[in-house]
N, C-alpha and C positions, 0 to 999 in steps of 0.2 A: 612740597606741600602735599602732593597727591600720595606720595609714599607714606606720609604720616597719617593721612586719612584712611588709607588702606589698612594700616596697622590698627587704627582705632576700630575699623569694621571687624577685623579679625578678633580683636579683643572682645567685642560685643558678641561674636559667635561663641567664643569660649565661655562667656558668662551665661549664655543661653544653654550651653551643654551642661554646665554645672547646675543650673536651675532645673533642667530636665531630670537630672538624677534625683534631686530633692522632690520634684513633683511626682515622680514614679513611686518613690517610697511612701509619700503622703497619700497617694491615691490608693495604694495597697495597705494603708494603715499599719505601717511597720517602720522600724528604724533602718538606717542605712546598713547594708551588709559590710563586712570588712573590705571586700573588693570594691564596693561603691565608695567607701570612705577614701581608699587609696586613689581611686580614679578622680574623686572630687578634689583631693589635695594636689594631684598631678596637674589638673586643669588650672587650679589657682596658682600653682607655681609657674605655669606657662603665662597666665595673666600678668603675674608680677614681672616676668621677663619682658613681655611685650611693653608693659608700662615703662620699664627702664629703657628699652630701645626707643620708644616714642620720646622720652625725655632727652636722650642723647641726640636724636635727630633734630629736635626743636632747638637744642643748644647750638648744634652745628649750623643750623639755618640762621639763627640769630648772629652767630659769629661771622658767617659769610656776609650777612647784611651789614654788620659793623665794619668789616674790612672794606666792603664796597663804599660805604659812607665815608670811612677814613680817607680813602683814596681821593674822593671828591673834595674833602676838606683840605687836603694838602695843597690845592691850588691857592697861591698866595692872595690873601685879601687883607690881612693885617700883619705887619712885619713882626711884631712881638709874639704873636701866636705861633708863627712859623718858626721863629728862633727857638721857642720852648720845645716844640715837637721834635725838631732836628736834634737839639741839644740833649733831650731826654733819651732818644734812641742811641745817640753816641755814648751817653753816660752808661747805659745798660750794657753796651758792648765793651767799652774800653775804659770807663771810669773818668775821673776828673781831668787826668792829664791829656785826654783827647779833646777837651773843650777849649774854645777860644775864651779870652777874658769876658767878652760880651755874653757868650753862652753860659759861662759860670755865674755871672751876675743874674742871669735870667732864672737860674734854678736854686741858687744858694739861699739859705734861710738863717743867717746869723750864727752859723756853726763852723767849726773847723773843717775845711774842705778835705783834709787828709782823712777825716773820719768817714767821709762818704755820705753825709746826710744831704738831703735836698728836698725841695718842695716840687712834686711832679706837676706837669701842666694840668690846668683845671679839667681839661677833657679826659685825662687819664683818671683823675679822681672820680669824676662823674660816671665814667664807664665802669670803674671798679665797683662803685656803690650800686649802680644799676644791675650789674651782674650778681652782686650779693642779694639785691632785692628779688631778682628772678629765681634764685636758688632757695631763698628763705621765704616761704609763703606768708608768714605773719607780717613781714615788712610790706607786702603788697597791700594789705588791708589796714595796717596800723597808721596812726597819726604820727608823722615824723617831725621832729623839732631839731633845729640846728643851733648849737651853742658855739659862739665865737670868742667871747671875751670873759664872761662870768665863769666862776669855778663850779657853780651848780645852779640849778633852777628849781624853783618851787612850783609844783603843780597844784592848783586849788582843787579841792574835792568837796562836794556837797555831802556833809555827814548826816544832817537832819533836815528833812523837808519842812517848809512852813505848812501850817494848816490851810484848809480851803478858804477862798475868799467868801465874803458874806454878802447877801443881797441887802441893799440899804437904800437910803434916800440920796438926793442930789447933794446935800450939804454935809453928809456924814461920810466917814472914811473907813468904817469898820473897826473892829477891836484890834488893839496892838498885838502883834505876834512875836514871841520871843523864842520860838522853837527852832527857827532856821539857824543852822550852824555850819561853818566852813572849816575844813581842815586843810593841811598842806603836806604833800610828800616831797621830799628833796630828791632830785635826780642829779647825778654827778657823772662826769666823763670818766668811767673806769677804763684803765688801759688794757688793751688786748694786742698781743704781738705774735708774729709767726716768722719763721726762717725757712727758706727753701733753697735748693741747690739746682743749678742748671749747667749742663756740660757746655764747654766752650764750642764744641763742634755743633751742637744743636743751635746755639745762638748765632753762629756764623752762617749756617746753611739752611736754616728753617725757611720753608715757604711762607710761613705766617710771620708777620712783623714781630720782632722780639718783644716789644712792649706788650703785645697781646698775650704772648706766652706768660710773661711775668704776671700780668693782670689776671689771667684766667686761673693760674695756680693760687694766687692770693685770694681771689674771689671764692674759690672752692673751699679753701682752708678756713677763711673767716666765716663763710656761710655755715659750716658745720658747727663751729663754736657758738655763733650767734643763735642758731636755731635751738641748740641744746639749752642755752641760757634763757631764751624767750619762753621755753616750755617748762624747764625744770630748775632754773637758776634759783638760788636761795636769797638773792638780793644783797649779799655781802660781797662787795667788790665786783659785782656782776649784776646783770638784770634780774628782776624778780619774775619767776616763771608763772605761767597760767595754771600749771598743775600743782603749784605749791600753795597749800592753805596758809593764809597770812592775813592778819587784820590790816596790813599795809597794802594789800592787794585784793584777793578774793578769799573771804573767810569761809569757814565750814558751813555757815548758814546758807551758802549758795550751792551746797552739795545735794544731789538727788539720787536716790537709790535706783539703779537700772537693772539689778538682778542679784543673784547670790552665787556663791562658789559652786553649788551643786547643779543648778539649772542654767547658770550663765546669764547672759543679757536677754531681756525679754522685750517684745514689742511694746507692751504697756509701759515698761520703764523708759524706753526711748520717747514715747509720746509724753510721758510725765516731764522729761527733760525739756522738750520743745516748748511745752506750754507753761513751764515755770518761768519763762522769759516773757516780759511784757511785749505787746504787739509792736511797739515802735522799734524794738531791738530786733525782733524776728525778721523783719523785712531786709535787714542787712547781715543777719547772723550766718555763720558757717560752723560746720562740725570740724573738729580736729581729733584724729585718732591714728593709731598704728595700723599697718596693713593686716596684722594678725587679728585685730579687732574687726576690721572690715570683713575679713574672711568669715567671721562668726555672724556678723550682722547681715551679710548677704544671704543667709539662709532664712531670715525671718520674714514673716508675712503678717499683714494686718488681719482683722477679723473678717475681711471680705476676700481673703485669699490672694491679695496683691502684695508683691514684694516691696519692702520698705526702701530698699537700696536700688537705685537706677544708674545704669552706666551712661556716661556722657559720650555721644557719638560724634557730634560735629567738632571741627577743629577748635581747640581752646575751651570747649564746653566741659565743665567739671562733672564728676559723678555726683549724685544727689542722694540724700537720705531725708525722707519726709519733706521733699520738695525744696530742701536747702543744700547748697554746695558742701562737698566733703573735701577737706584737706587731709592728705595722708602724709604722715611724717614718721621717719624711722626713730625719732627721738621722743615720741609720745609713749606713755606707758602701754604695756602689752600683756600684762599678766592678769588673769581673772582669778583673784584670790580675795579673801576677806579683808576689807578696808582699802582695797586698791582703787585708784582712779583709772578709768578706762577710756574716757572721752570727755570732750568739752564742747559746749555749744554757746556761741556768743557773738556779739558785735565787736570785731577787732579794731574798729576805729577808736574804741575806748582803751586800747592798749597803746601807750605812748612810747615811742622810740626816740631817744636822744642821741644825736650824732655830733661829734666834734670833728671838723674836717681838716684839722692840722695833721694830715697824714704825712708821715716821714718814711723814707726808704734809706737803707744803708747797704752799701755794696761791699762784700767781703771777698778779697782776692787771694791773699797769702794763705788764709786758713785752709783753703781747699785746693791749693796749687798742686799737691801730689796726685790728686785724682782728676786734674784738668777740669775743674768745675769752678763756677762763680756762685757765691752765696748772696742772697738778698734777704734783708729783714724789713718787714713792714710793721708799722705800729698804728693802731686805731684806738680811739677812745669813744666810749658811748655808754648808754644805759637803756633800760626799758622797764616798764611796769604797767599793770592794769590800774586804771585810775577811777573806775566806777564799777563797783562790785555787782550792782543789779543788772549790768549789761552782760553778765556771764552766768552759766550754770555748768557745774561739773557732774559727770556721771560716775557713780561709785558703786562698787560691789560690796554688799554686806550680807553676812550670814543671817538667815531667818531666825 
């Protein structure tokens, strides 16, 4: 933990160096020289590298904690739970033939065992989804629903608000209101699948439990696909993304201009975005943007000369923009051009994530025998969509 804190302090120092360059040019009432621009970009490259190192260290720390916790859980408390854990580890290494009849029954799910399908222990599923949540920031803030039996689920949405109540007398109820209207968006478990290969040698001699290896690789791969979809998915066979204009999600009426292609993003534009959101949403709202956009915004000051972007220093404390947390995603838009979206501000609890936990794994042996590898296929089903448009604002670049 101390190592992570030290890297955060070093990152803060680099941010100060970048700001000193900007302050010097501003004090001398001039633009950055070519050398200063190169120096500024080098510093930000170092900031990005430190951010990646911090993320890796935090993931490693979480994994070490998980391994320690797993060791404690292996002390037998319930026979069925222990059988599933042992059987699952044996299945990953050696397949169905290595299992006893009781272990096979513990993992099978009404499929042909020769095909290699199974239901992993609940602890494995929970850990996989937790790791996906850790890597996909939107899932940390979103409202998550679990679908078990139904083919889809309807999410009610308030399309039209009723008018205000009226002051009246004790025996009167006010005039009838017919304006209030509800809609419904269908969310369905769309399939998502991934295949990975692991060498037999790595499986046999790894110091990390083999199920952790499989889970970590699947968590990473599923995280990439899910974050892309939660941000830019078109809603057809996949989640509907936050940066996609849609009447089924966030329409163009929730777009606010934050700058133009010539001058880029402006402080006034960012302030317009923040205050286009009602106060009850601002208290929980976060910013979402690409690191290239952060690099631009980090140079901006308000009319009192204060930087809008602030670096989080304490462990787990996020960077902030106009006093609200910033989520940096590689899959957010990053081009400053006419008509492009460059950021989003909103309350992500109004982004609904639907999970179907019928996770299946398949083990492939013969297909990769020549390369001495074992293949694993994982299948996930889920969906996602914003359900209340007024809880979000998108920042857009438009030519003047």
